[in-house]
N, C-alpha and C positions, 0 to 999 in steps of 0.2 A: 665411717658412718657420718651421714649428714645430720646436722642439727636442725631440729624443727623449731621454727619461730612462730609465735602467735601474735596476732594483733592485740594491742592493749585492751581493746574492748572485749575480745574473746577471753582473755585472761581474767578480767573482772567478772564476766558472766560465769566462768567456771568456778571462781572463788566464791561468788555469791551462792551458786548452786550447792557447793559443799557446805557452806555455813548453814543454809536452810536444812539440808539433809541431816547435819549433825544435831541441829535443834530438834528436828522430828525424832531422831533416834533417842536423844535424851528424854524427850517428852514421853515416848513410848516406854522407855525403861521406868520412868517415874509412874506411869499408869499401871505398871506391873507391881508397883510397890518396892522396886529395886533401889538399893542404895548405890548410886552411880559410882561413888568413890570406891566402894567395896568391890565393884566389878573390875576395877583397874588394878587390883592386886596382882602381883607377879604370876601366880598360878592360873589366873583367868584372863590375863592381859591379851594374849594372842586371840582368844575367842572373841573378846570385847572388840578389838580393832578389826577383826575379820567381819564381824556383824556390822560395825560402823561403815566399813568399805562397801558392804552389800547394800546398806541403806543409801549411801552416796550414789550408787549406780542404779538404784531402783527407779523404774519409770512411773511409779504410782505416787509421787510426792504430793501432788495436789489432792488426790483421794485420801491419802494418809492424813494430811493436815485437816481436811474436812471431817474425817473420822475422829480425830483427836479432839476436835472442837465440840463434838457431841458429848453430853454428860452421860457417860456409861460406866459408872463405878463397877469394877470387877469384870469388865467385858473382855478382858484379855487383849487380843489383837485382831485386826481385820483379816479375813480369809485370804486376801490377796498379798499379804505381807510375806516376803521371802525370808524374813528373819523369825517367822512364827515359832519354830522349834526352839530357837535361842530364847525368845521372850517367854515361852512356856517354862523353860528350865529356870529362868530368872524368877518367874512368879512362884514356882514351886520351891525355890530355894535350892535347887539342884546345882550341881557343878556343871556349868555350861561349857567348860573347857573340852569336854568329850564330844560336843556337838559340832558338826560341820554341815554346812548348808548343802 
């Protein structure tokens, strides 16, 4: 199997995109009133990281950031969010581990 090599500029771009997506993910969790540390507990860890990966690959990063910048207390999540069910479960205090996107 051949190894794939990336130009350092591409690696930096990918790393930056992941950092931005993770920040959006945490901001959306906080908007739901979710304790981020509590979502990382062993019984919900898999669902948490699956949702984070979904956020990382989401094509709506700019729209998400703009939506989060609006002052909408209790607004839930935007309709275009692929993690909507996960965030609904977090907001409701439900066990998000049973949800898969």
